[in-house]
N, C-alpha and C positions, 0 to 999 in steps of 0.2 A: 244583398238579396236573403241571405240565410238569416241574418238577424232579423228582417222584415218577417220571414217567413215562421221563425221561432220567437217573435215578440213577447207572446204569453208566458214564455219560459225565462224571460229576463226581468228579475224582480227588483224593483226599486228600492232604496232603503225605507223610502216611507212605507210600502207595503211591507216590508220585514219588520218594521217596529210595530205595525197593524198585527201581523202574524204573531209577533212577541206577546203582545197585549191579549190576543184571543186565547194564546197557550195558557197565560197566567191565570184568565178566568176557567179554564178548563181544569187547571191544577186544583184550584180553589173549589169547584165544583166536586172534583174527585176525592178530596180530604174531607169533604163535609158528609155527615151522616144522611143528611135530608137528600142531597143531590147524587150520592155516589151511585146509587142502583141504576140511575138514566145516565150517569156520565159516560162518556166516550174514553176519557183519560183516566184509567182506575186508579191510581195512585196507591198503590198496593204496599200495605205495611209490611216489612220483612222481618221484623223481631230482631234485627242486628241493630244493637244500641250503641255500640262501641267501636271505633277502629283499632287495630293493634297499638299497645301502648309500649311496646319494646320489651316486656318482660315474659312474652309467651316461650314456652319450651314444649318439646315433646315429638313424638312419632305419628304422622298424620297420613290418612289415605284420601285423594281428591279424585271424584269422578267429573267428567266434563260431557254432557251431552248437549247439544245444541245445532248441530249441523251433521253432515253427510259421514262426518268422522266421529269417534268417540275416543275421549282420552282419559287414561288413568294415571295419576300420579302418586307417589310417595315423596311426602314432604317432611324432612327432619329439622326440626328448629331447636337450634342448640345454644346454649350460653357459656363460652370459655371466657374469653377476653372480650368479645362483644357478641351481640346476636348475630348467628349466620344461618342460612337456610341451605339445605342440600336438597337437589329435586333429581329423582329418576322418574322417567315417564314412557309410557308405551301407547302409541296410537292403534285402533281397531277400526275398521270399517263398519258402517251402519247400512248394509245393504237396502236398495229400493224397496224390495218386496217385505222388509221387515217395517220399514218406515211407514208402509201403508197396509201393513197386516194387522194382526190382533194385538192389543196391548200385553196379553200374556207374552206372546213370543217377544216382543220388543224387550220387555223385563227379564226373560229368560236369558236373552242375548246378552244383556248388560250384566247379569250375574255370572253367565259364562265367561265373559271377559274379565271381570274382577276375579274370578277363581283363578283364571289362567296367569293373570298378572302377579297374584299373591304366591302362586306355585313358583313363578320365576324368582319373586323375590325371597322364597323360603320363609314365608310369615303366615302360612295359612293357620298355624296352632295359636297365632294370637289375636286378640279382639282390639283392633286398632280404632280409635274415632275415626268416622269417616265424613266428609263434606261433600255434598253432591250439588254441582253446578248444573241447574236444569234450567236451560234458557228459553223458557216459555212462559205465558202469562199465568201465575199461579195465585190462589188467594191462601194466605197463611193466618192462623190463629195462635201460632208458636213457630219457634226456629226451626224444629225438626219435623214439620208437616207442610205438605204443598198440594192444594187442590187444584188440579189443571182446570183453568177456566176455557182455554181453546189453543188447540194447536196452531202453529204458524210455521213458516219456512219449509213447506213441502212435507210435512209431517202429518200422517192422518190416522196413526194407530188406533184401531175401535176399542172402546170400553175404558179409555183412560181420562176422557173428559168429564168433570164432577168427581173424580176419584183422586185419593192421596196418594201421589208418587212414590211416598217415603213408605207407606205400607205396601203397594205394589212390589217395591223392590225388597223389602224385607221377606215378603211371601215367597219371591222367586229364590232368594237366598237360603230361606228354609227349606225348601223344596228340594235343593241340592243336597243340602246336609253336610258339605265336607269343609264349610268354614263359616265363622261367624263376624258379624261387622256392627259397630255402632254407629248408626247414622246419627249424627248430633245435629247436622244442619242442611237444610235445602235452600240453595241459593241462586238467585239469577246471576248470569254472566255480568251485568252490568255491576251488580253487587260485589261478585268476586274481583272484577277489575279494579273497583275502588278499593278495596281491602289490600289488593296486591300492591297498589302503589301507595296506599296509607302505610304499609310496612316502610316503605322509603322515604316517605313524606308524610309527616302526621298531621300537616294542614290540607292533606287532600280529603275533600269532603264531596266531592261528585264523581261518579263513574259514567262513562260514555263509549258504547259501542256502535262503530260504523261499519259493519262488515256485510255479510250474508241478509242480516236483519239490521235493525237499528234500535236503541233504546237508552234511556238514561236513568241513574237514580242518585239520589243525594241525601243528605243529613237534614232532616225535618224536625222542628221544635214539637215535641210530644204535644203541647197545648193547642196546636193546630191539628191534631191526628184525631178526628172524632170518632174514628173506627177503634181506637184502642183506648183502654182505660188508663187513667192518669195524665197529670201535666208535666211531670218533671222529667229532665233531660231530653235526649234527641234520640229518633229512630231513624234507620235509613228507609226511603220510600222507593219503591220501584214504580216509576211513572207509568211504564207501559205506553210509550208515546207514540208508538208505531199506529195506534189506533187513533190519533188526533185525526179529526176529520172524518171520522165515521159517522158523526151526527149531521154532516152537511156543512160545517162550519170552514170548510176549505175550497168550497165549490167554485168560488170566483176566480181561484188561482190554478184549479186543475185543468189539464188540457185534454183534448179529444184523445191523445197518445196515453193520458194517465188512464183513461176511462177504458181505452181499449185492452191495457195492460190489465186492469181489474177484472174486465168481462171475462177474460182468458185464464184467470188465475184460480188455484185451488179453492180460495175463499174469498168470492166476490162480494164486494160492499164491506170488507173487513181490511184493516191495517192499511187505510189510505195514504196515511202519510207515509209509511214504510215503503210503501209502492212508488212513492215519488223520490225517496232518496236512497235507498239501500242497494247494496251490491247485487242482490239476487234479481233485481228487476233492471239495473242500469243499462245493462249490455240491450236488453230486450226493447227498452225504451228507444235506445238510438236505432236498433233495428226497424222498428215501426216507422219512424222518423225516415229514414232511408227509403223504405219501401214506397211510403207516400211521396217522397222528393222525386224518386224514380218514375213512378206512374204518370208524375207530373212533368216529365222531361227536364228536371232541374239537375238530374245526376245521371251519370253512366248513359248519357245520351238515351235516356228511356230505356236502358236494357234491365230487365228484371229476371234472376235466374232462379230455379227451384231451391238452391242453397240460401238465397237470401230471403225467401219466403218461409224458411223452416223455422220455426219457433226455437229459439235457444242456440242458434248458430252463431249469433254475434254476442259474444260473453262479456262481461264487465273486466275481465283481465284485458281484453283486447281495447276497451277504451282507456285503461291505464297505459297500456304499449303505445297507443296512436297519440296520447298526449305527451308523451316525452320530447323534451324541448330539441334534442339533437336528432335522434333517429326515429322520431314520431312518423315523419311522412313516408319514411321506408316502410317503416311497420304496417301504415296505414295501407300501403301498396301491396305489400305482402299477404295482409288479412283479407283485403278485397278481391285479392287475385285468386284466393282459396274459395271465395263465395261465387267467383267465375264472372265478375262484371266488367273486367277488364279496365280497370279506372285510369283517368288521365291524372295529370299533376294537378290540375284544378281540381278534379274530384277528391283526390287526397286532401287537399288543403280544406275543401268544403266538409269532408267528413270529419276532418280533424276539429273544425270550428263546431260542429253539430256536437261531438264528443264534450268539447269545452263547455258549451251552454248547458248541455244536461247535468254534467259533473258539477259545474259552478253553481247550478240551481241548488242542487244537493247540499252541498256546502253552506250556502246561505241560508237555505231553510233550517238546517241543524244548528247554525248559529243563533238564528231567531228563538228557536225553543230553549237552546243552552242559556241564552241571553234571559229568558223570563226566569230560569231557575237562577241564574246568579242574581238577578234583581231580588228574589225570594229570599236568599240567603243574606243579602245584604240588609233588606228591611229586618228580617229576623234578630239579627245581630246590633240593628240601630246604629250601625256606623254609615259615615259619609261616605267611605271608599273602604272597598271589600278587597281583602287578600286572600286568595285562595288556590287551591290545586284542582285541576281536573285531570283523572286517570282516564287514559284512553286505550282502546283496542279495537280490533277489526281490521279485515283484510284490505277494506276500502281505504281505510285512514292510512294504514301501512304501507300498502303497496302503489297506490295511486300517486304519480310523482308531484302533482300540486295540490292535491287534496288538503292536507294537513295546514299548508301555507295561507290556503285561502280562507279555512274555516278560522284560523287564529286572527286573521285580519279583520275579517268580516264581524267576528264576535266583539273585538277590541273596539271597533268602529260603532258597534250598537250599544255596547255598555262602557262606555269611556270612563265611568267612576268604579270600574272594577279591575284589579291587577290580577290577571288570572296566568297561571302557570299550567302548560298541558305537558303532562307526564306520560310517556310511553309505557303501557305496561308491557315489559319485555316478556314476563313468563305466563302471560294470558291469565285467564280467568280462573284457571284449576288451582294455581298457587293461592288465588284470593279465596277458594272454598275452603282450602286447608287452612288458611289464616282465619277465616270466620270461625272454623271448627277450634282452631287453636284459642282463640279469644274465647268462645263459649267454653272451652273445656278449663281454661284458665278462670273465667268466672264462675263456673260450676264448683269447682276445687275451693276458689276463694269463699263462696257462698256456704259450702260445707264446713269450712273452717270458722267463718264467721259464726253460723248457726251452733257450731260446736261449742264455740266461746260463749255466745250469749245464752246457751240453754241453762247456764247457772243462775240466769236472772229469772228464769220462767219457773216459779215454783208451783209444784203439785198441789193439789187438794190436800193430800197426806202431809206433806211438809208444813203446809199452812195449820193444819190441825196440830201438829207438833208445836209450832210456835205458840199457837193458842194455849196450849197445856203449859208451855215453859212461862208465857206471860201472866197467866193464872196463878202459877208458884209464885213468881217474884212479887205479884200484888199481894199475896198472902202474906210473903215475908215482910213487905214494907208496912201491912196494917198491924202486925203483931209486935209487942213491945220488946220481947228477947231477941228479935231477929231484926227489927228496925234499923239498928245500928250499921248493921253491915249490908243491908239490903240495898240493891243499886238502883232498884225503882223505888222511890221513896216515899210514894203515897202520903203527901204532905196533907194534913188536915188544915182547912182554909178559914174556918171559924164561921163560915157563910152557911146560916142554917136553914135557910128559907128562900125561895124563889119569890118575885114580886107577886103580890095578891091584888093589884089594881088600885090599892088606896093611896100610894105613894104620891107625895105633893111637895113641890118647892123647888128652889133654885140650887144647884149643885155644881161644883167645879169638878172635873176629871182631868187626870194626867194620864198619857199614855206612852211608855217607854218600852221598847221592845227590839228596836233595830236601829238602823241608820238615821232614822226621824223620830221626832218627838213631838207630840200632839197635846195641846191644852184646849180643853172643851169648857163651854158653860152649857149646861144642861137644864131646861126649864121642864119640869113635870107637872103635869096637870090631871088630877083626878076628876071623877065625876061621870056624868053619862058619857060625855065625849072626852075621853082621855086622849091627852095630845101630850108629845115630847117634842120640844123645839130645842134644836143645836147650833150652837155657834162654835167654830174651831178654827185654829190657825197651826200650821204645820212649822217646825223648826228644825233646821239641821243639826246632827250631832258630827261634828268633825272628828276624823280618825284620831288626832292628837288628843282629843277631849275623851274619846272611848278608851283609849289606852295610855291615858295621863294618871293624875292622883284621883281619889274619891273626892277630896274637896273641890277640885277644878269641875269635876263632872256634876256634882250638886249645886256649886254656884252657877253653871251654866244653865242647869234645870231652872233654878230660882229667877234667873235674869230673863229667861223665857215666860216664865208664870207672871214676872213684873210687866212685861211687854203686853202680854195679853190682857191683864187687868186695865192697864192703860188704854189700850185699844177698844174695850168694852166698856170702859169708863166705870168700873166697879171696884175699884182699890180700897175704899173704905169699908166695904162689906166683909164681915167675918164669915165666908161661906163655907159649908160643910165640902169636904173635899175626898175624892176616892184616886186612889194612886193605884192604876193599872202597871205593874211591876213584872215583865214577862221573863223572869228569870227563876231558878229553883230556889225558893225560901222556906225556911222552917218557920211557922206562924205559932206565936204562943197567944195571940188574941187576934181580934178582927183587925187592929190597927198597930200590930207590931209582926215584923217579918224580917228575918235573920237570913241574910243572903248566904246560901251555901257556896255556889260557886258560879262565876261568870259563863256565858256561853254566847254563841253568835257573834263571836269577833270582840266582845267588850273585854277588857283587861285592868279596867282601872284600879289603882291600889288603896289599900285601907278600906276596902268594902266588904270582902268576904269574911263572914264571921260577925258582921254588924247588923244592926237593925236599921233598914234603910228608911224606915219612917222617922227614926230619930236623926238621921244623916239629913233628911229632908226637912225636919223642923228646924235643926241647927243652921242649914243654909238659909232658911226664912230670917231665923235671928240675926245671923251675918249681914243679912241685907238692910234690916231695920226699916223697912219700908211698908210693910203690911202684915196681917196675920191670917192664919187660916186653921179650920178645924178639920185635921186629918182623921177622918173616921174610919177609914177601910184601906188595906192595900191588898191588892188582889192581883192574882195572875190572869194574862190575857185570856186563858181558856175559861177561866171563871166568868170574866167578862163576856164573853161571847155566849155562854150558858144562859146568863142573866138577860142580855139583850134579847135572844131568842124567847126565853121564857115569859118575857113581858108580852110578847106577840101570842105565844102559844104556852098555857100553864102545864101543858104535858112535858115540856123540854126539861130533861134531867141530865143530859150529856152534853158537854162543850169540847169541841175538835177544832186544834189548829193545825193546817197543813199549808205552811209558807215557808218563810226563812227558816225557820225553825219547825218542829212538830211538838205537840203535847196533847194531852186530854184530861179532861175532869169530868167527875160525875157526883150523884148525890149517893152517899153512902149510909146505911144504917148505923148509927151511934154505936150499937152493940158490938159490931166487928172493927171499931176504931179504939184500939187498947191504948192508943198515945193520949187520948183525951178522956177524962171523967165523965160519967154519965152514959146511961143506956138508953134513955129515950129520944125518940126523934131521929132526924137525919143531919149530916153535914156534908158539904162538898168537899172532895178529895181530890186534890191536884196530884195526878200520878207521877208526873215529870218523867215520862216513859222515854224520854231522848236517851236515858241512860241504860235503858234495857239492853242487855247484852255486855256491859262494860266488864261483867265478871266471866267472859268467855262462853256464856251458853248459846251465842247466835254464831260461833265461830264456824260451824259446818255449814251455813249458809252464806257467810262473808266471801266475796270474791277477792281475788288478787287486786281489783280496782279500787274495792272499799278499803283494802288495806294500804293501798298507796295513799288514797285521799286521807285516811286517818293519820298515817305517818307523819304527813306533811302539813297538818293543821295546827292550830294553835293550842289546842288542847288534846295531844296524841293519847289514845287510850281510854278518852272519856266521850260520853253522848255518842256512842257508836251506833246505835239504832237511828239516831237522828241522822246521823252522815249517811246512812243507807238510803233514807227517804225524803230527805227534806230539801227545800228549795235553795238553800244556800250550797248545798253539795252536788246535787244532781248534775248540774252543769259541769262540774269539776270530773265527776265519775266519767262523763261522757267523753270528756277532753282525754283523760287517761286511756280510754278505749280506743279513741281515734289515734293517739300517738303509738299505742300498741299494734294496730292494724297497720299504721303506715310502716312501722319498722318492719313488719312481716309483709309488706308488698301487696296489701290489699287495696291501699288506698293512695290516692293522691301521687302516684308513680313512686311511691316510697320516698317522697321527699316532706320532711318534715319542716316547717316554716318556723322562722324564729318566733312569730308570734304564737303560733299553736304552743310553744314551749313555756309560755307565760300562763302562770297560774291564774285560774278564775277567768280567763280571757273569754272562755266558752260559758256564755251566761245560761242560767236555767231558763229564762224566758225564750232562749232559742229554741229549746225543745218542742214547746208548744207552736212556735212559729213555723218549725220545719214540718210540724204534722200539718198544719195549714196552707203553709204558703210555700215559698221557692227556698230550697237549701242553697241554690247558687248564689242568691242576694246576700244571704246571711253570712255564707263563707268566705265572699270576697274579701271582707275586710281582714279575715285572718291570713291572707297572703297564700291561700290554698288553690291548687287547680284542681276542681271538682270533677273527679273521674266516675265515680259510682255512687249514685244517691241510694242504692242497695244497702251501704253500710248503716244509714240510720234507722235500720230496724232497730239497732241499739236504742233509739229515743224510745220507741213502742215498749221494748222489751223493758226498759228502766220503769216506765210509767206503769206499766202493769203491775210490776213487783211492789212498786211503793203502794199502790191502790190496793193489793191484795193484802200487803202487810197491814195497812191501815185498817182495811175492814176487819181483818181478823182480830186485831187487838180492840178496836173499838166495840165490836158487838161480843163475839164469842169469848174473848178474853175475859172481858169486864163481866161477862156471865150473868149480868142482871136481868130481870123480866122487864126490859127496855119498851115503853110504848111509844117512844119518839127518840130517835138519833138525831142530835143537832149538829150540823155539819158546816163548817165556815172557813173563809179564807182567812189570811194572816190580818188581823185587826191592827187599824192603826197604820199600816204601811202604806206607803204610796207606790212602793216598788210592785212591778207587775209580776213577782215571782210567785203570789199566793197559787200553790198547786191546786187548789180545789176548782179554780177557774180554767185550769188547763183544758185544753181541747182534748176529749175522750177521757181525762183522768177521772173527773165526777162520776162519767158514765160507768167506766170500769169498776170504780169504788163501789157504787150503788149495786151493780150486779153481784160483785163477790160478797157484799153483806148479805144479800139474798141468799145466795149459795151456802154461807156459812152459818148464817143463823135463821134456819128455815123456819123456825118456831116464833120468830119476832116479826111483829108487824111495824116495820121502820119507816118514819117519814124524815126526809132531809130538809132543814130549813137554812136557808143562806142567810148569815147575819150581814144584813146590808150596811149597817151602821158600824159595825167594828165593836172592839172590845171596851173603847172609852165611854160611850153610853151605858155599857154594862157596869164600869166602875161607878158611874154616877146612880146607877139602879142599887147596886148593892149598897152605896152610901144611904141612898133614900130607905133602903130596907133597914139598915143599920140605925139610922135616925128613928124609924118608925118603932122599931124594938125597944131602942134606948128611952124613947119616949113613953112607952108601954111599961117598961121597967119602973120608971120614975113615978 
């Protein structure tokens, strides 16, 4: 008879799955920027981005305000052999008149209780970090702010809705003036519960409260949270699911009793889901059912007493007592007798059954909404089966004899592909507030130390001007005959005296050697009204054993590649003019003679340093005895880049490479180049600025990480400037920073993976991808558990530094009245490490150039075709000038 009477409260699995799907839609709406304003389920970002990682320590205060009592805790987290938590707490009443009075009175009361607690703990002279568990719907834009949206759970203090509760509490504390507190975090009780349980089980990513009220939170992917900037990592979302149904989405399952409860509440039309399931309303729901059944003669022989008609007389704790398996019927008789209805044994059985139906419905509905969250987590992770932990707190869950078992069973039935552990929060949500504060304190301390460390990479305008001044001095030393020998910035004459004038014509071969790949090109240049450049090229790999073998092996390999290309193009019989882009420091005595000063960029071939590389190439061609070539010019890649861009824009007079290595060249007045006879005209000078600082002049701005990278490089003590800025080394600098930060406990739970210990495993291209995409995906191959994306501010710091350096040196240091500054990526490299194309790199560099060279109107022109085309153009210019001389 009762089953029939309360049929609407008995929900089938089909209905529960439907409720689950509805709640999932509500979650999506709440997370969306477009739908959030009208969404019933607000899905509030909490700005809690991490659960405890086990390294927290310190002395914290936690305040817990959310019901008729107010709790204050002192939580000491220490590390001796293992992490331990000591807690002392005090409970203070929150009288009804304060709950319903003014906001000022409420927060004065909280401040008074906190003062009393600190007095008892003898810590009034300390300014301890405070975590504030405030169990009401709040909108946050940061961790230490909470704008109250609406009061719930019988609270109605005026002047608080729409205000920041942290500011109100700080104001009340300040007004007292007898102690100080640093409120670092305001958290919801669900978040507190998740954090408390997360301390014991790091798989915990859901917090659930089923007590006076009900709510849940969980760790959501940032990419799904439209209301907060950023896509990286996760953030805890406070669902505020008590308001589920406020938009009418649960009308088909709400009963007449639910509607009556709502009408008589402090907030009609609001928190409708909470009114169907939580402890504040469950006893009253049962009372209303009993009254109606008695009126209809189905209970107590139709007897209705004033007690039974009194709101609040049948409490939720009575529901729990009546549902106890052994003494439940006795308890029912006792409770009903106190209500004056003189129950029969059948009445007691019937009332017990009513209680069961009401509490079972509550557990089923909570299982539905929790199931939606679990499915969201599973989909976020892209796994077939989810393993997770739900931290739970609340009087109904703890005190009701059957509730927890029913909730677990229904949840597992509704989401069979989730393996869920329910973990009871023994210490309540107050400890959780302390843990949120401990995490916030740990992170802020780490950020401070990280920022302190990385500050060395952020050079000031004054420092850059100093670098400019030093570079200028180094350039002058390199250009002068008497100091050239000892100068570190070699300022090598290239014997390229002119940029293209548009009359170049013919077919030319170009070789491009400067990294792990070697390129051979056929370049067909046509002059006239419609100037055209047609290019055919093939890329060949240079194995590491050839790079570091003998010089003869290296040049034989190069000639083999040329032979293959000539066959491929069908031009082996022609003796074509050839330009050789050789991207290593060379001292040139003419356009077609270049003596290798020293290898860079990982090359170590023997018997080459001190030799003319054009001679070595010609000897290799002779050994092959297959073809002959007219080697007209040997050029550096920077010169090739300048010539390529000058063909497009005759104003171009600087070439810049920022790739595997870094270098620049520019057109210098002959009168300033003491190493070459003649005063007239100009000549391109290859600065070889990678060696800037090899004499110690940059030691004041080199960091410990720069020194570590240099010490373990193939050419320790050389190319120091290049090692601070170029693609070959930036990733390695970051790897050293990551190792240091991990050792100091800032990252990856202090665990350095074996892979991260591998030199050059962190490629420079990762810096660009990290700025653009997901750190998590990039770091997975390194065997690292990513804890805090925050560490990657180092990537931005390094990029900024490199750009500022380059900008300083390319414009101010060169100190030329430059019309156009030509900037290009590494030519002839298929590797994506060319820094100039980095996300944000070029933007920062362009801006810094403007700042440091306000009197220069600078245009950046990207060399699309690389320096190989430039070598062909130099050859073409060389042939033109040679013919003119003849």
